[in-house]
MIMI-915660 format. One line per 3 residues: number of its first residue (from 0); for each residue x, y, z of C-alpha. Coordinates in Angstrom, 3 decimals, padded with zeros to 6 digits. Each point is the difference from the previous one (the first is absolute). Layout:
# MIMI-915660
NUM = X:Y:Z  ...
# end
This chain:
# MIMI-915660
0 = 080.425:106.262:048.362  -000.424:-001.776:003.553  000.131:-003.504:000.510
3 = -000.801:-001.867:003.427  001.923:-003.243:000.398  -000.313:-002.603:002.691
6 = 003.088:-002.100:001.343  -001.201:-002.678:002.131  001.680:-001.601:002.083
9 = 003.062:001.972:-000.227  002.122:-002.016:002.316  002.025:-003.349:-001.053
12 = -000.806:-001.994:003.007  -002.358:001.537:002.450  -003.125:001.626:-001.619
15 = -003.056:001.928:001.001  001.346:003.331:-001.362  -001.711:001.771:-003.021
18 = 001.402:003.318:-001.688  -001.832:001.899:-002.379  001.658:002.422:-002.087
21 = -001.377:002.890:-002.558  002.740:000.606:-003.001  -000.186:002.872:-001.993
24 = 002.395:000.422:-002.942  002.479:-002.810:001.558  -000.012:001.605:003.396
27 = -001.868:-001.148:003.221  -002.345:002.811:001.012  -001.425:-001.479:003.156
30 = -000.024:-003.513:001.815  -001.949:-001.683:002.504  001.225:-002.959:002.462
33 = -002.486:-002.095:001.089  000.344:-002.716:002.552  -002.406:-002.761:-000.792
36 = -000.039:-002.378:002.830  -000.944:000.833:003.629  002.265:-000.151:002.824
39 = -001.566:-000.915:003.312  002.308:-001.674:002.613  -000.957:003.194:002.067
42 = -003.271:-001.508:001.022  001.669:-003.705:000.242  001.847:001.068:002.942
45 = -002.363:001.880:001.734  -000.931:-001.219:003.655  003.191:-002.357:-000.421
48 = 002.713:-000.031:002.509  002.970:002.489:-000.815  002.470:-002.407:000.582
51 = -001.608:-002.185:-003.075  -000.460:002.679:-002.700  003.477:-000.153:-001.470
54 = -000.779:-003.814:-001.260  -003.046:001.599:-001.756  001.242:003.115:-001.536
57 = 003.140:-001.782:-001.062  -002.057:-001.961:-002.450  -001.195:003.230:-001.508
60 = 003.095:-000.583:-002.823  002.389:-002.726:-000.613  002.318:002.256:-002.165
63 = 000.798:002.593:002.675  -000.015:-002.934:002.619  000.389:000.733:003.484
66 = -000.164:003.628:-000.190  -003.554:000.598:000.985  000.511:-002.656:003.226
69 = 003.210:002.409:000.688  -002.205:002.867:-000.064  -002.842:-001.379:002.271
72 = 002.327:-001.242:002.801  001.250:003.620:000.104  -003.567:001.463:000.093
75 = -000.788:-002.399:002.774  003.432:001.033:002.164  -000.738:003.323:-000.500
78 = -003.108:-000.117:001.397  000.636:-002.457:003.189  003.361:002.030:-000.058
81 = 002.704:-002.916:-000.019  003.177:000.343:-001.384  001.917:-003.101:-001.844
84 = 003.512:-001.576:000.687  002.809:001.332:-002.082  000.689:-003.588:-001.101
87 = -003.642:-000.025:-001.278  -000.014:003.467:-001.578  003.423:-001.128:-002.184
90 = -001.877:-003.354:-000.786  -002.975:002.061:-001.281  002.547:002.373:-002.171
93 = 001.589:-002.826:-001.552  -003.358:-001.577:-000.925  -001.173:003.260:-001.445
96 = 003.306:000.613:-001.826  -000.541:-003.607:-001.494  -003.648:001.132:-001.172
99 = 001.488:002.944:-001.650  002.726:-001.560:-001.800  -002.282:-002.718:-001.238
102 = -002.883:002.069:-000.865  001.882:002.535:-001.795  001.904:-002.679:-002.237
105 = -003.054:-001.822:-000.644  -002.014:003.135:-000.974  003.052:001.383:-002.311
108 = 000.513:-003.391:-002.057  -003.343:-001.859:-000.021  -002.360:002.878:000.446
111 = 001.796:002.874:-001.488  002.713:-000.635:-002.180  -002.022:-001.093:-002.871
114 = -001.244:003.422:-000.338  003.409:001.074:-000.984  001.527:-003.524:-001.327
117 = -001.091:-001.547:-003.296  000.312:-003.839:000.529  -000.451:-000.849:-003.902
120 = 002.770:002.135:-000.897  002.305:-001.785:002.280  -000.131:-002.921:-002.508
123 = 001.739:002.450:-002.647  002.767:000.753:002.191  003.978:-001.358:-000.625
126 = 000.603:-001.885:003.624  003.659:000.837:-000.594  -000.616:003.668:-000.226
129 = -002.371:-000.321:003.391  002.452:-001.556:001.642  002.463:002.690:-000.560
132 = -002.672:002.835:000.706  -001.141:-001.903:003.360  003.599:-000.110:001.021
135 = 000.413:003.657:-000.134  -003.077:000.275:002.354  001.231:-002.004:002.899
138 = 002.231:-002.938:000.955  -003.071:-002.362:000.151  001.556:-003.301:-001.133
141 = -002.929:-001.119:-001.667  000.867:001.906:-003.346  001.862:-002.527:-002.365
144 = -001.012:-000.209:-003.690  -001.226:-003.357:000.485  -002.222:001.143:002.919
147 = -001.694:002.145:-002.099  -000.369:-001.993:-003.035  -001.568:-002.598:002.484
150 = -002.689:002.662:001.237  -000.770:000.988:-003.620  -000.655:-003.548:-001.250
153 = -001.953:-000.593:003.254  -002.218:003.316:-001.005  000.026:-001.093:-003.649
156 = -001.479:-003.413:001.115  -003.221:001.978:001.386  -000.281:002.143:-003.109
159 = 000.605:-002.833:-002.525  -003.005:-002.041:001.849  -002.521:003.057:-000.336
162 = -000.326:000.186:003.749  001.936:002.350:001.684  -000.867:-001.241:003.227
165 = 001.229:002.441:002.790  000.799:002.706:-002.662  -003.619:-000.055:-001.601
168 = -002.175:002.831:-000.494  002.719:002.548:000.015  000.277:002.953:-002.861
171 = 003.026:-001.504:-001.479  001.193:002.342:-003.086  -001.536:002.954:001.266
174 = 001.948:003.034:-001.401  000.531:001.597:003.582  002.469:-003.167:000.765
177 = 003.430:001.506:-000.424  002.646:-002.607:001.585  002.021:-001.589:-002.598
180 = -000.252:-003.950:-000.361  002.900:-000.505:002.293  -001.427:002.080:002.569
183 = -003.182:-001.616:-000.225  001.727:-003.767:000.053  001.953:001.330:003.374
186 = -003.302:000.787:001.627  -001.912:-002.839:-000.867  002.688:-002.168:001.143
189 = 000.149:001.853:003.393  -004.030:-000.422:-000.006  000.476:-003.533:000.188
192 = 002.970:000.141:002.582  -002.324:002.095:002.195  -002.556:-002.698:000.057
195 = 002.620:-002.299:001.587  001.243:002.620:002.346  -002.935:001.047:001.283
198 = -001.077:-003.226:001.759  003.373:-000.194:001.962  -000.229:003.586:001.827
201 = -003.503:-000.609:001.417  001.586:-003.053:002.040  000.960:002.563:002.205
204 = -003.766:000.631:000.976  -000.185:-003.759:000.622  002.834:-000.083:002.593
207 = -001.198:002.880:002.017  -003.604:000.113:-000.922  -000.688:-003.744:-000.214
210 = -001.296:000.287:-003.583  -000.472:002.134:-003.281  -002.306:001.338:-000.948
213 = -001.428:001.365:002.950  002.694:-000.662:002.719  -001.195:000.026:003.546
216 = 000.206:003.306:002.281  -000.766:000.267:003.705  -001.366:003.404:001.650
219 = 003.258:000.980:002.174  002.499:-001.732:-001.855  000.671:-002.689:-002.267
222 = -001.179:-003.657:000.598  003.401:-001.431:-000.644  002.553:-001.300:002.424
225 = 003.690:000.505:-000.751  002.796:-001.954:002.017  003.209:-000.520:-001.642
228 = 000.941:-003.306:001.256  -003.816:-001.717:000.139  -000.973:-002.134:-002.741
231 = -003.785:000.530:000.115  000.553:003.929:000.021  001.283:002.403:-002.654
234 = 003.728:-000.960:000.745  003.389:001.079:-001.521  -000.759:-002.187:-003.119
237 = -003.250:001.502:-000.917  001.359:003.424:000.597  002.970:-000.776:-002.275
240 = -002.310:-001.218:-002.660  -002.118:003.311:000.234  003.343:002.018:-000.316
243 = 000.716:-002.178:-003.017  -003.442:001.001:-001.619  000.524:003.548:000.726
246 = 003.268:-000.091:-001.415  -001.232:-001.601:-003.200  -002.787:002.419:-000.355
249 = 002.292:002.885:000.200  002.405:-001.548:-002.774  -003.096:-000.240:-002.310
252 = -001.457:003.514:000.370  003.659:001.422:-000.303  001.093:-001.885:-002.976
255 = -003.143:-000.736:-001.794  -003.321:002.239:000.873  001.718:003.365:000.571
258 = 002.225:-000.336:-003.103  -003.258:-001.164:-001.976  -001.423:002.974:001.206
261 = 002.490:002.337:-001.071  -000.060:-001.468:-003.511  -003.532:000.366:-000.544
264 = 000.047:003.511:001.779  002.965:001.436:-002.394  -001.982:-001.256:-003.079
267 = -003.516:001.210:000.581  001.165:003.387:002.271  -000.806:002.525:-002.579
270 = -003.524:-000.575:-000.116  -001.114:-001.832:003.429  001.982:002.504:002.291
273 = -002.710:002.669:-001.061  -003.339:-002.053:-000.120  -001.935:-001.403:002.768
276 = 000.766:002.113:002.894  -003.302:000.667:001.410  -001.018:001.588:003.359
279 = 002.830:002.241:001.327  -000.305:-001.311:003.501  001.457:-002.778:001.533
282 = -000.450:-001.681:003.401  002.233:-002.625:002.042  -000.650:-001.378:003.132
285 = 003.518:-001.300:000.470  001.306:-003.344:001.394  002.995:-002.243:001.307
288 = 000.820:001.331:003.243  003.676:-000.680:001.493  -001.939:000.588:003.435
291 = -003.352:-000.503:001.094  -002.745:000.373:-002.576  -001.111:003.314:001.521
294 = 003.324:001.577:-000.251  -000.430:001.606:-003.483  003.071:001.935:-000.051
297 = 001.821:-003.309:-000.483  -001.749:-001.172:-002.912  001.726:-000.959:-003.184
300 = -002.787:001.137:-002.001  -001.226:003.702:001.573  -003.323:000.858:000.491
303 = -001.743:003.100:-001.714  -001.381:001.737:-003.069  001.067:001.839:-002.951
306 = -002.725:002.506:-001.188  000.364:001.529:-003.494  002.967:-001.947:-000.971
309 = 002.014:002.391:002.195  003.167:-001.910:001.114  001.151:002.790:002.571
312 = -002.689:-001.092:002.550  -001.162:-002.820:001.436  -003.448:000.277:001.902
315 = -000.867:-001.800:003.274  -002.997:-002.664:-000.071  -002.050:-001.127:002.960
318 = -002.128:-002.975:-000.833  -002.189:000.307:003.396  -001.120:003.607:-000.859
321 = -003.627:000.273:-001.172  001.196:002.956:-002.109  002.707:-001.398:-001.994
324 = -001.263:-003.524:-001.576  -003.680:-000.420:-000.830  -001.535:-002.497:-002.853
327 = -002.863:001.110:-002.177  -002.632:-001.815:-002.075  -001.499:002.512:-002.474
330 = 000.985:-002.345:-002.668  -000.030:-003.189:001.764  -002.580:-002.583:000.637
333 = 000.227:000.363:003.667  -002.970:001.746:002.171  000.938:002.387:002.994
336 = -002.401:001.061:002.738  000.852:003.307:-000.418  -000.170:000.076:-003.846
339 = 002.050:-000.188:-002.876  001.692:003.402:000.355  001.127:-000.646:003.430
342 = 003.780:-001.490:000.376  000.758:-002.375:003.101  003.208:-000.342:001.715
345 = 000.625:-003.918:-000.031  -000.703:-000.061:004.122  -003.453:000.920:-000.961
348 = 000.025:-001.498:-003.412  -003.041:-002.190:-001.165  -000.205:-003.196:-002.516
351 = -003.460:000.012:-001.130  -000.481:-001.020:-003.792  -002.196:001.561:-002.370
354 = 000.251:-000.961:-003.621  -001.677:002.541:-002.177  002.015:-001.147:-003.457
357 = -001.237:-001.326:-003.402  -000.920:-003.368:000.160  002.349:-002.334:-002.332
360 = 000.730:-000.464:-002.570  000.499:004.085:-000.921  002.360:001.921:-002.137
363 = 000.853:002.750:002.414  -000.042:001.076:003.515  -002.575:003.351:000.945
366 = 003.079:001.929:000.978  -002.194:002.757:001.186  -001.367:-002.415:002.800
369 = 001.708:-002.527:002.002  002.403:-001.914:-002.205  002.361:-002.130:002.589
372 = -000.002:-002.038:002.974  003.158:001.872:000.982  -000.400:002.530:002.766
375 = 001.711:003.620:-000.690  002.607:000.863:002.688  001.051:003.288:000.437
378 = 002.911:002.063:002.113  -001.353:003.354:001.199  -002.372:-000.332:-003.141
381 = 002.904:-000.806:-002.667  000.769:-003.117:-001.883  003.120:-001.825:000.782
384 = 002.215:-002.210:-002.176  001.745:-003.147:002.182  002.249:-002.499:-000.708
387 = 003.820:-000.200:-000.712  000.238:003.361:-001.896  -001.686:001.674:003.247
390 = 002.258:-001.698:002.110  003.319:000.896:-001.796  -001.517:003.514:-000.640
393 = -000.796:000.792:003.733  003.568:-001.571:000.792  001.914:001.939:-002.584
396 = -001.759:003.402:001.143  000.939:-000.822:003.262  003.775:-000.379:-000.759
399 = -000.492:-003.813:001.125  003.252:-001.956:-000.471  000.361:-002.257:-002.004
402 = -002.874:000.604:-001.836  000.865:003.561:-001.496  003.693:-001.041:-001.142
405 = -001.547:-003.147:-001.513  -002.843:002.125:-001.882  002.646:002.601:-001.017
408 = 002.444:-002.629:-001.353  -002.506:-001.259:-002.450  -001.359:003.365:-001.071
411 = 003.468:000.625:-000.891  000.695:-003.343:-001.517  -003.144:000.573:-002.048
414 = 000.582:003.739:-000.607  -003.416:001.009:001.344  -001.044:002.575:002.055
417 = -001.949:-000.370:003.476  -003.366:000.551:-001.834  000.575:-003.096:-001.763
420 = -001.040:-001.444:003.172  -003.610:000.945:-000.686  -000.698:-002.447:-002.645
423 = -001.238:-003.416:-000.853  003.755:-000.672:-000.331  000.807:001.546:003.010
426 = -002.234:-002.036:001.784  001.108:-003.321:-001.317  003.386:001.021:000.716
429 = -000.306:000.794:003.770  -001.555:-003.337:000.122  003.466:-001.765:-001.161
432 = 002.312:002.689:001.951  -002.191:-000.716:003.533  000.577:-004.134:-000.714
435 = 003.896:000.777:000.221  -000.389:002.010:003.338  -002.153:-002.764:001.360
438 = 002.708:-002.317:-000.910  002.493:001.390:002.033  -002.614:000.815:002.804
441 = -001.016:-003.573:000.482  003.962:-001.017:000.535  000.253:002.856:002.489
444 = -003.214:-000.941:001.741  001.351:-003.742:000.088  003.319:001.244:001.628
447 = -001.846:001.760:002.548  -002.098:-002.738:000.946  003.006:-002.032:000.340
450 = 001.589:002.096:002.285  -002.932:000.641:001.969  -000.223:-003.889:000.395
453 = 003.207:-000.035:001.900  -001.595:001.342:003.210  -004.046:000.034:-000.657
456 = -002.046:-003.048:-001.455  -003.554:001.954:000.610  -002.228:-000.249:-002.921
459 = -003.458:000.909:001.599  -001.131:002.652:003.037  -002.620:-002.094:001.961
462 = -000.829:003.097:002.225  -002.939:001.477:-001.939  -001.199:-003.376:-001.654
465 = -002.661:-000.438:002.342  -003.495:001.715:-000.751  -000.135:000.775:003.728
468 = 002.844:002.280:-000.411  -001.810:002.091:-002.380  -002.049:002.993:-000.018
471 = -003.972:-000.096:-000.299  000.462:001.988:-003.022  002.940:000.514:-002.086
474 = 001.058:000.712:-003.509  003.427:000.039:-002.238  001.109:000.243:-003.139
477 = 002.918:-002.152:-001.456  001.924:001.341:-003.023  002.151:-001.431:-002.242
480 = 001.509:000.009:-003.926  -001.341:-002.650:-001.950  001.868:-000.427:-003.281
483 = -002.451:001.882:-001.730  -000.295:002.808:002.493  -001.315:001.620:003.143
486 = -002.050:-002.342:001.950  -002.074:000.588:003.050  -002.278:-002.152:002.248
489 = -002.333:001.753:002.726  -001.348:-002.301:002.844  -002.877:001.134:002.390
492 = -000.313:-002.400:002.681  -002.369:-000.225:002.776  -000.538:-002.558:002.719
495 = 002.892:-001.803:-001.503  -001.417:-000.338:-003.454  000.334:001.688:-003.274
498 = -003.043:002.617:-000.338  001.111:001.546:-003.300  003.088:-000.861:-002.056
501 = 000.753:001.876:-003.224  003.047:-000.298:-002.252  001.452:002.681:-002.305
504 = 002.133:-001.731:-002.485  002.434:000.897:-002.530  -002.167:-000.501:-003.332
507 = -003.108:002.187:001.697  002.412:002.881:000.017  001.395:-000.541:-003.789
510 = -003.155:-001.721:-001.505  -003.117:001.813:001.368  -002.501:001.873:-001.924
513 = 000.008:003.776:-000.252  -001.530:001.633:003.061  -003.349:002.570:000.121
516 = 002.319:003.028:-001.261  001.237:-001.943:-002.952  003.458:-000.348:000.961
519 = 001.447:-003.145:-001.195  002.249:-002.462:001.990  003.289:-001.550:-000.947
522 = -000.940:-002.718:-002.821  -002.383:002.492:-001.806  002.186:002.795:000.163
525 = 003.108:-001.807:-001.188  -001.629:-001.063:-003.057  -001.157:003.659:-001.494
528 = 002.075:001.181:-002.791  001.607:-003.570:-000.530  000.297:-000.300:-004.025
531 = -001.699:-003.606:-001.408  001.384:-001.230:-003.159  -002.917:-002.220:-000.653
534 = -002.989:000.004:002.303  -000.775:-003.665:-000.636  003.362:-001.181:001.184
537 = 000.561:002.861:003.042  003.209:-001.143:001.082  000.683:003.504:001.211
540 = -002.590:-000.131:002.582  001.023:-003.388:001.462  003.525:001.383:000.389
543 = -001.299:002.874:002.247  -002.560:-001.910:001.907  002.660:-002.957:000.545
546 = 002.705:002.497:001.132  -002.052:000.244:003.403  -000.113:-003.714:000.246
549 = -003.876:-000.076:000.393  -001.346:-002.908:002.195  -003.564:-000.211:001.275
552 = -000.205:-003.679:001.577  -002.645:001.695:002.595  -002.942:-001.628:-001.332
555 = -001.724:-002.580:002.502  -003.926:000.391:-000.756  -002.116:-000.735:-002.843
558 = -003.117:002.189:-000.827  -002.470:-000.248:-002.795  -000.800:002.587:-002.225
561 = -002.254:001.757:002.227  001.973:000.121:002.883  -001.531:-003.087:001.840
564 = 002.424:-002.129:002.098  000.790:-003.193:-001.545  003.196:-001.545:001.787
567 = 003.050:000.602:002.157  003.074:-001.910:-001.028  002.383:-001.332:002.316
570 = 003.408:001.041:-000.590  001.906:-002.368:001.704
# end
């Protein structure tokens, strides 16, 4: 017997994602991913000054804050052919690494850990035994018996009051939970510590970008002045503060996040290193240049594509090519002037809304028609997974260090083959290992910045700032890696104004509906074959979808059920 279930919303903080799954004899046989709110930033920035667009697109999301702004200024810089000074490139790298560390830690502990950790079970733990277990994981100082007893008492007050607060609505007691009570207590304690940690690391964004969320950027560099002796600039004291925060972040990731990740992976590896692989193709645009942004050979994260899980070859990718990246709308609530079946490269992309779905309330989507606000991107007609796993796989296949040695060492420690990477657990582990690398890279970029400041204080390149220096018509693409995966902004400029602007974001690749040929994208594909113990409490679906770190914070327009325009939200 086949049963259709709905999980909506499936994300823990940022919603707008609906998953419908067909379960037969306890196994998911088919799945459908629907973005339930529309993104319309592309139309908001049309006809605006290209130098202002970063401030609008940066407001797409406060979770991956700054990454859209960075991608936007890169697109405009590509169009007008300007190169930013080395100091600005290093500051951009530091800010991006800070974003990765913050985002990955917050995702693991606050959005994904409770798919593996049973909070209520922690109340049964022996604090002394938890202390011994924690000491074996790392040298993190907050590991005493008294500390864990205090955490246990704190959580117990929530439970005794009948109000679990931040721990409400979990599937506590589900038989799929396998950690011991002591392991659960360690993870819950670190959940609370991560809440405190995350508010400290983002202060680096405030130093260089003026604030967080949505720090400031500028086409041509960074809008901050660095002068080691000047009290009103970013001086030696402020830079020392930045380094202190980067060291603290590295310590937390090395001694808390990664040990917790390996503890959980060791318990769940027998099942979840074989489930949730999904599509077999992986895309990474790469990032973190040592030199200029255009010098891809210097990237810490390499660019490329893996096809059919073949780790012996990395294929090149050209985002400018109209034959490579195209977006389709066969199952998406949009209209193209050339019809539903035509794919468009983003430079020629269109954003015309066309809602044809059921009027709420409704039980199920019409999956034979359009069923999502997310377009369906393809690379040479192939679906791609993007994100930490894709980045680590591309680096691994390219023989890039230190990624390859780090992956090999963890596989050896967990006694797993390389094929285990293609799984829900592999995707979750890749995010943590990437955080460890970003912690090291951030400090390396900081040292490079300090060395360069000895003879060069430039943070901005003014040569192409004036529109009189631009061609009458030009276009550019900005590429980066957001925490959730490959991100591209495409800007078409005419007479110093935006004529067309399109964004292909990570969750577009991963969460999109199937294409006209019926080929599934990453979310839908990853759920196929997943066992579900109880369809009424589908913890297993959460584990796999959350392993991608879904985020759909791109909705800025409201429409009624007939598709009539109602209101535009000011996202500032």
